[in-house]
C-alpha positions as CSV (number, residue, x, y, z in Angstrom):
1,X,-6.0,22.5,25.0
2,X,-8.7,22.0,27.5
3,X,-7.7,19.7,30.4
4,X,-9.9,17.0,32.0
5,X,-12.7,17.9,34.3
6,X,-11.8,18.0,38.0
7,X,-14.6,15.6,38.8
8,X,-13.5,13.0,36.2
9,X,-11.7,9.9,37.5
10,X,-7.9,10.2,37.4
11,X,-6.5,8.8,34.1
12,X,-3.2,7.3,35.7
13,X,-4.5,3.8,36.6
14,X,-5.8,3.1,33.1
15,X,-2.4,2.2,31.4
16,X,-1.5,-0.3,34.1
17,X,-3.9,-3.0,33.0
18,X,-2.9,-2.6,29.4
19,X,0.8,-2.9,30.3
20,X,0.0,-6.0,32.4
21,X,-1.9,-7.6,29.6
22,X,0.8,-6.7,27.1
23,X,3.4,-8.9,28.9
24,X,1.7,-12.2,28.3
25,X,1.2,-11.3,24.6
26,X,4.8,-10.5,24.3
27,X,5.8,-13.7,26.0
28,X,3.5,-15.7,23.8
29,X,5.0,-14.0,20.8
30,X,8.5,-15.0,21.9
31,X,7.4,-18.6,22.0
32,X,5.9,-18.3,18.6
33,X,9.2,-17.0,17.3
34,X,11.0,-20.2,18.2
35,X,11.9,-22.8,15.5
36,X,8.9,-24.7,14.2
37,X,9.9,-28.2,13.2
38,X,6.8,-28.8,11.0
39,X,7.5,-25.6,9.1
40,X,11.1,-26.8,8.6
41,X,9.8,-30.1,7.2
42,X,7.6,-28.3,4.7
43,X,10.3,-25.9,3.6
44,X,13.1,-28.5,3.2
45,X,11.6,-31.4,1.1
46,X,14.9,-32.5,-0.3
47,X,16.6,-32.9,3.1
48,X,13.6,-34.7,4.5
49,X,13.4,-37.1,1.6
50,X,17.1,-37.8,1.8
51,X,16.8,-38.7,5.5
52,X,13.6,-40.8,5.0
53,X,14.7,-42.8,1.9
54,X,18.3,-43.1,3.1
55,X,17.0,-44.7,6.3
56,X,14.7,-47.0,4.3
57,X,17.6,-48.2,2.1
58,X,19.8,-48.8,5.1
59,X,17.1,-50.8,6.8
60,X,16.6,-52.9,3.6
61,X,20.3,-53.7,3.6
62,X,20.3,-54.7,7.3
63,X,17.2,-56.8,6.7
64,X,18.7,-58.7,3.8
65,X,22.0,-59.3,5.6
66,X,20.3,-60.3,8.9
67,X,17.8,-62.7,7.4
68,X,20.1,-64.2,4.9
69,X,17.9,-63.1,2.1
70,X,20.5,-60.9,0.4
71,X,20.7,-61.5,-3.4
72,X,20.8,-59.9,-6.8
73,X,17.5,-58.1,-6.1
74,X,19.2,-55.8,-3.6
75,X,21.5,-54.4,-6.4
76,X,18.3,-52.9,-8.0
77,X,16.0,-52.3,-5.0
78,X,18.4,-50.3,-2.8
79,X,19.4,-47.8,-5.6
80,X,15.7,-47.4,-6.5
81,X,14.8,-46.6,-2.9
82,X,17.7,-44.1,-2.7
83,X,16.6,-42.5,-6.0
84,X,13.3,-41.6,-4.3
85,X,15.2,-38.9,-2.4
86,X,15.3,-36.8,-5.5
87,X,11.9,-37.4,-6.9
88,X,10.2,-34.4,-5.4
89,X,13.0,-31.9,-6.0
90,X,14.2,-33.4,-9.4
91,X,11.3,-35.5,-10.7
92,X,12.8,-36.1,-14.1
93,X,16.0,-37.5,-12.7
94,X,14.1,-39.7,-10.3
95,X,11.9,-41.1,-13.2
96,X,14.9,-41.9,-15.4
97,X,16.9,-43.6,-12.6
98,X,14.0,-45.7,-11.3
99,X,12.7,-46.5,-14.8
100,X,16.1,-47.7,-16.0
101,X,16.6,-49.9,-12.9
102,X,13.0,-51.3,-13.2
103,X,13.6,-52.3,-16.9
104,X,17.1,-53.6,-16.2
105,X,16.2,-56.1,-13.5
106,X,13.5,-57.6,-15.9
107,X,16.1,-57.9,-18.7
108,X,18.5,-59.9,-16.4
109,X,15.7,-62.3,-15.5
110,X,14.4,-60.9,-12.2
111,X,10.8,-60.0,-12.9
112,X,9.9,-58.3,-9.6
113,X,11.9,-56.7,-6.9
114,X,10.9,-54.8,-3.8
115,X,12.0,-51.5,-5.3
116,X,9.4,-51.7,-8.0
117,X,7.0,-49.9,-5.7
118,X,9.2,-46.8,-6.3
119,X,8.1,-46.7,-9.9
120,X,4.6,-45.6,-8.7
121,X,6.1,-42.9,-6.4
122,X,8.4,-41.6,-9.3
123,X,5.4,-41.2,-11.5
124,X,3.4,-39.5,-8.7
125,X,6.2,-37.0,-8.2
126,X,6.6,-36.4,-12.0
127,X,2.9,-35.5,-12.3
128,X,2.6,-33.5,-9.0
129,X,5.9,-31.6,-9.0
130,X,7.2,-31.7,-12.6
131,X,6.7,-29.5,-15.7
132,X,4.3,-30.6,-18.4
133,X,7.1,-32.4,-20.3
134,X,8.1,-34.3,-17.1
135,X,4.4,-35.0,-16.4
136,X,4.1,-36.8,-19.8
137,X,7.4,-38.6,-19.4
138,X,6.3,-39.9,-16.0
139,X,3.0,-41.2,-17.3
140,X,4.7,-42.8,-20.4
141,X,7.3,-44.5,-18.1
142,X,4.5,-45.8,-15.9
143,X,2.6,-47.3,-18.9
144,X,5.9,-48.7,-20.2
145,X,6.5,-50.4,-16.8
146,X,2.9,-51.9,-17.0
147,X,3.6,-53.2,-20.5
148,X,6.9,-54.7,-19.6
149,X,5.5,-56.5,-16.5
150,X,2.3,-57.7,-18.4
151,X,4.5,-58.9,-21.3
152,X,6.9,-60.8,-19.0
153,X,4.2,-62.7,-17.1
154,X,2.1,-63.2,-20.3
155,X,5.1,-64.9,-22.0
156,X,5.7,-67.0,-18.9
157,X,2.1,-68.1,-18.8
158,X,2.0,-68.8,-22.5
159,X,5.2,-70.8,-22.8
160,X,5.5,-72.3,-19.3
161,X,5.4,-76.0,-18.6
162,X,1.7,-76.0,-18.1
163,X,0.9,-72.8,-20.0
164,X,-0.9,-72.0,-23.3
165,X,-1.4,-69.1,-25.6
166,X,-4.8,-68.5,-24.1
167,X,-3.5,-68.3,-20.6
168,X,-0.7,-66.0,-21.8
169,X,-3.2,-63.7,-23.5
170,X,-5.5,-63.6,-20.4
171,X,-2.5,-62.9,-18.2
172,X,-1.3,-60.1,-20.4
173,X,-4.7,-58.4,-20.7
174,X,-5.5,-58.8,-17.0
175,X,-2.2,-57.4,-15.8
176,X,-2.5,-54.6,-18.4
177,X,-5.9,-53.6,-17.2
178,X,-4.9,-53.7,-13.5
179,X,-1.7,-51.8,-14.2
180,X,-3.6,-49.2,-16.3
181,X,-6.2,-48.7,-13.5
182,X,-3.4,-48.3,-11.0
183,X,-1.6,-45.7,-13.3
184,X,-4.9,-43.7,-13.7
185,X,-5.5,-43.8,-9.9
186,X,-2.0,-42.5,-9.2
187,X,-2.3,-39.9,-12.0
188,X,-5.5,-38.6,-10.4
189,X,-4.0,-38.4,-6.9
190,X,-0.9,-36.7,-8.3
191,X,-3.1,-34.1,-10.1
192,X,-4.9,-33.4,-6.8
193,X,-1.5,-32.8,-5.2
194,X,-0.4,-30.6,-8.1
195,X,-3.5,-28.5,-7.7
196,X,-2.9,-28.2,-4.0
197,X,0.7,-27.2,-4.6
198,X,-0.4,-24.5,-7.1
199,X,-3.0,-23.3,-4.7
200,X,-0.5,-23.0,-1.9
201,X,1.9,-21.1,-4.2
202,X,-0.9,-18.8,-5.3
203,X,-1.9,-18.2,-1.7
204,X,1.7,-17.4,-0.8
205,X,2.0,-15.0,-3.8
206,X,-1.2,-13.3,-2.9
207,X,0.0,-12.8,0.7
208,X,3.3,-11.4,-0.5
209,X,1.4,-9.1,-2.9
210,X,-0.9,-8.0,-0.1
211,X,2.2,-7.1,2.0
212,X,3.7,-5.2,-0.9
213,X,0.5,-3.3,-1.6
214,X,0.1,-2.5,2.1
215,X,3.6,-1.1,2.2
216,X,2.9,0.9,-1.0
217,X,-0.3,2.2,0.5
218,X,1.5,3.2,3.7
219,X,4.3,4.9,1.7
220,X,1.7,6.8,-0.4
221,X,-0.2,7.8,2.7
222,X,3.0,9.1,4.3
223,X,3.9,10.9,1.1
224,X,0.4,12.5,0.9
225,X,0.6,13.5,4.6
226,X,4.0,15.1,4.1
227,X,2.8,16.9,1.0
228,X,-0.2,18.2,3.0
229,X,2.1,19.3,5.8
230,X,4.3,21.0,3.3
231,X,1.4,22.9,1.8
232,X,0.3,23.9,5.3
233,X,3.8,25.0,6.2
234,X,4.0,27.1,3.0
235,X,0.7,28.9,3.8
236,X,1.6,29.5,7.5
237,X,5.2,30.7,6.9
238,X,4.4,32.7,3.8
239,X,1.5,34.6,5.3
240,X,3.2,35.3,8.6
241,X,6.5,36.4,7.0
242,X,4.5,38.7,4.6
243,X,2.8,40.4,7.6
244,X,6.1,40.6,9.5
245,X,7.9,42.2,6.5
246,X,5.1,44.7,6.0
247,X,5.1,45.6,9.7
248,X,8.9,45.9,9.7
249,X,8.9,48.1,6.6
250,X,6.3,50.4,8.1
251,X,8.0,50.3,11.5
252,X,11.1,52.0,10.2
253,X,9.0,55.0,9.1
254,X,6.9,55.0,12.3
255,X,10.0,54.8,14.5
256,X,11.4,58.0,12.8
257,X,8.1,59.9,12.8
258,X,6.2,58.6,15.9
259,X,8.5,56.6,18.2
260,X,5.6,55.8,20.6
261,X,3.8,53.9,17.8
262,X,6.8,51.7,17.2
263,X,5.9,49.7,20.3
264,X,2.6,48.8,18.7
265,X,4.3,47.7,15.5
266,X,6.7,45.6,17.3
267,X,3.9,44.0,19.3
268,X,2.1,43.0,16.1
269,X,5.3,41.5,14.7
270,X,5.8,39.5,17.9
271,X,2.2,38.3,18.0
272,X,2.3,37.2,14.3
273,X,5.6,35.4,14.9
274,X,4.3,33.6,17.9
275,X,1.1,32.6,16.1
276,X,3.2,31.2,13.2
277,X,5.5,29.4,15.6
278,X,2.5,27.7,17.2
279,X,1.1,26.7,13.9
280,X,4.4,25.3,12.8
281,X,4.8,23.3,16.1
282,X,1.3,21.9,15.6
283,X,2.1,20.8,12.0
284,X,5.5,19.4,12.7
285,X,4.1,17.4,15.6
286,X,2.6,15.1,12.9
287,X,6.2,14.1,12.0
288,X,7.2,13.2,15.5
289,X,6.8,9.8,17.1
290,X,6.2,10.6,20.7
291,X,3.0,9.1,22.1
292,X,2.1,12.2,24.0
293,X,2.3,14.6,21.1
294,X,-0.8,16.8,21.1
295,X,-2.2,18.8,18.1
296,X,-4.1,22.0,18.1
297,X,-7.4,22.4,16.2
298,X,-7.2,22.9,12.4
299,X,-8.0,26.4,11.2
300,X,-11.5,27.0,9.7
301,X,-13.9,29.7,8.6
302,X,-14.5,30.7,12.3
303,X,-10.9,32.0,12.4
304,X,-11.2,34.2,9.4
305,X,-11.9,37.4,11.5
306,X,-8.7,36.8,13.5
307,X,-6.8,36.4,10.2
308,X,-8.3,39.6,8.8
309,X,-7.3,41.5,12.0
310,X,-3.7,40.4,11.5
311,X,-3.9,41.6,7.8
312,X,-5.4,44.9,8.8
313,X,-2.6,45.3,11.4
314,X,-0.1,44.9,8.5
315,X,-1.7,47.9,6.8
316,X,-4.1,46.4,4.3
317,X,-7.8,47.4,4.5
318,X,-9.9,44.2,4.0
319,X,-13.6,43.5,4.4
320,X,-15.4,40.2,5.0
321,X,-18.8,39.4,3.6
322,X,-20.6,36.1,4.1
323,X,-23.8,34.8,2.7
324,X,-25.2,31.6,4.1
325,X,-24.2,29.6,7.2
326,X,-20.6,28.4,7.3
327,X,-21.3,26.1,10.2
328,X,-20.9,22.3,9.9
329,X,-18.6,22.4,6.9
330,X,-16.5,19.3,6.4
331,X,-13.2,19.8,8.2
332,X,-11.2,19.5,4.9
333,X,-13.4,22.2,3.3
334,X,-13.2,24.5,6.3
335,X,-9.4,24.3,6.5
336,X,-9.1,24.8,2.7
337,X,-11.3,27.9,2.9
338,X,-9.1,29.4,5.6
339,X,-5.9,28.6,3.7
340,X,-7.1,29.9,0.4
341,X,-8.2,33.2,1.9
342,X,-4.9,33.4,3.8
343,X,-2.8,32.8,0.7
344,X,-4.9,35.2,-1.4
345,X,-4.5,38.0,1.1
346,X,-0.8,37.2,1.4
347,X,-0.4,37.7,-2.3
348,X,-2.3,41.0,-2.0
349,X,0.1,42.2,0.7
350,X,3.1,41.3,-1.5
351,X,1.9,42.3,-5.0
352,X,-1.0,44.7,-4.9
353,X,1.1,47.8,-4.2
354,X,0.7,50.7,-1.8
355,X,-2.8,51.9,-0.9
356,X,-4.6,48.8,-2.0
357,X,-7.6,47.3,-0.3
358,X,-9.3,43.9,-0.5
359,X,-12.6,42.2,0.1
360,X,-13.4,38.6,1.0
361,X,-16.7,37.2,0.0
362,X,-18.1,33.7,0.9
363,X,-21.3,32.5,-0.6
364,X,-22.8,29.2,0.3
365,X,-25.9,27.5,-1.3
366,X,-27.3,24.0,-1.3
367,X,-24.7,22.6,-3.7
368,X,-21.4,24.5,-3.3
369,X,-19.4,27.2,-1.6
370,X,-17.9,30.1,-3.5
371,X,-14.8,31.9,-2.1
372,X,-13.8,35.2,-3.7
373,X,-11.0,37.5,-2.8
374,X,-10.7,40.7,-4.9
375,X,-8.3,43.7,-4.5
376,X,-8.1,47.0,-6.2
377,X,-4.3,47.1,-6.5
378,X,-2.1,47.2,-9.5
379,X,-3.3,43.8,-10.8
380,X,0.1,42.4,-11.8
381,X,3.4,42.8,-10.1
382,X,6.1,43.7,-12.7
383,X,8.9,43.0,-10.1
384,X,7.7,39.4,-9.5
385,X,9.6,36.5,-11.1
386,X,6.4,34.4,-11.2
387,X,8.2,31.4,-9.7
388,X,6.2,31.1,-6.5
389,X,3.9,28.3,-5.5
390,X,0.9,30.2,-4.0
391,X,-1.5,29.8,-6.8
392,X,-0.3,26.2,-7.4
393,X,-1.0,25.3,-3.8
394,X,-4.5,26.9,-4.0
395,X,-5.2,25.0,-7.2
396,X,-4.1,21.7,-5.6
397,X,-6.3,22.3,-2.6
398,X,-9.3,22.9,-4.8
399,X,-8.5,19.9,-7.0
400,X,-8.4,17.6,-4.0
401,X,-11.9,18.8,-3.0
402,X,-13.3,18.4,-6.5
403,X,-13.5,22.2,-6.9
404,X,-12.2,24.8,-9.4
405,X,-10.0,27.9,-9.1
406,X,-9.9,31.0,-11.3
407,X,-7.3,33.6,-10.7
408,X,-6.2,36.6,-12.8
409,X,-6.1,40.4,-13.1
410,X,-9.3,42.3,-13.6
411,X,-9.8,44.4,-16.8
412,X,-9.3,47.8,-15.2
413,X,-7.5,47.4,-12.0
414,X,-7.0,44.8,-9.3
415,X,-6.9,41.1,-9.1
416,X,-9.4,38.3,-8.4
417,X,-9.1,34.8,-6.9
418,X,-12.4,32.8,-7.1
419,X,-12.8,29.2,-6.0
420,X,-15.9,27.0,-6.1
421,X,-16.1,24.0,-3.8
422,X,-18.9,21.4,-4.2
423,X,-20.5,20.4,-0.9
424,X,-21.6,16.9,0.1
425,X,-25.4,16.3,0.3
426,X,-25.4,16.0,4.1
427,X,-23.7,19.3,4.5
428,X,-26.3,21.4,2.6
429,X,-26.9,24.9,3.7
430,X,-30.2,26.3,5.0
431,X,-32.6,27.9,2.5
432,X,-31.6,31.4,3.6
433,X,-28.2,30.9,2.1
434,X,-29.5,31.7,-1.4
435,X,-28.0,35.0,-2.4
436,X,-27.2,37.1,-5.4
437,X,-24.3,36.3,-7.6
438,X,-20.9,37.9,-7.1
439,X,-20.7,41.5,-8.4
440,X,-17.2,40.7,-9.6
441,X,-18.3,38.0,-12.1
442,X,-19.2,40.4,-14.9
443,X,-15.8,39.8,-16.5
444,X,-14.5,36.3,-16.4
445,X,-10.8,35.9,-16.7
446,X,-11.3,32.6,-18.5
447,X,-10.7,29.1,-17.4
448,X,-8.4,28.2,-14.6
449,X,-4.9,29.5,-15.3
450,X,-2.2,27.2,-16.2
451,X,1.0,26.6,-14.3
452,X,2.2,29.2,-11.9
453,X,5.0,30.4,-14.2
454,X,2.5,31.4,-16.8
455,X,0.4,33.6,-14.4
456,X,1.2,37.3,-14.8
457,X,1.0,37.9,-11.1
458,X,3.7,36.7,-8.8
459,X,3.0,34.2,-6.1
460,X,4.1,33.7,-2.6
461,X,7.5,32.2,-2.5
């Protein structure tokens, strides 16, 4: 990795301001983590109502006792005020208790008490916080209360000492209209509160859903990254081990016939192992959490000559032919090209047999890139169990890029792997990239082969 220029300013002072600025933010976050009384009030309506209405009932008792105004009305008003503590959490219970007390004090001859104001609150809570059935019960109870009060005062106006039937009818109708308007107004306000409560619940659900979706996306991204690393590890380790095994097998013969050549073989084994170890460290660095982890460049077409040199050192003759510029390929395409050629040549080393040779051909035009690896080996490997994952990994890479892969033995002798990758419009190739079709396409092995276990040729384990 290239270090910073000697003339560039030293990087050490840069983290200091960020660290200094981070302390106030952390301190502020600590303050924000303290208990919020307003949030507690919102999240504990039952406790808040119990405290509020319990205090109101106690003050009512003290007021009645202190002023000498205590009477039968307190037997109804105090329980009605206390019942308000359950109206938000259990609206049906609140409506029943307050409604029964409101009708009871009228039946015993006390037409109005201070606690009658709680009938409106009970109806409000039934509409705002209750189910549809409780909603209807609350409205019916409110209208019943209006009817009872209008009837009482209508009867008093009609049969009083100075009353008449006309006055009674006017009183009944007037109080009925006023009560009905009041009920409608309370019902409208309660519906607004009900809509607000639903909106808050919907917002909370959406926020929770967004958190779950973000966690799922994060988990999927981690799984995709780990799968990508697993594919890269497979390609790196399988290729390097194949080269090392081929060199080691040849090294035994060389050591017995030409001991001086054994040093060269051992050097190739060492270089291949070190290169594989460097690639593994670069890939595994993704899984580490250290801030100063550095990663090497991803392989691309420009590293194909180095790859072919390692393959030639392992004893396989291989040629590279390229038509069209391979510059400015998307990074994902460039890396997939390298890995596909690497995997195909690894399979040739393992399965083509002795004396085989291979050729790599890359053809780029304005729309796509064709990668073709052909060998003249035995075509299929009768000793392979066909349980490897080489072709499966190549097919997955091409699928992720929207491309296709064809792999299979040739009619006479040899094996071919051919992939086509579509290129984005902004990565088009110059006009000179137009070239003839592949000479190996005269016989098409058919559509892309099925699962790896069905392919007649073994894959890299």
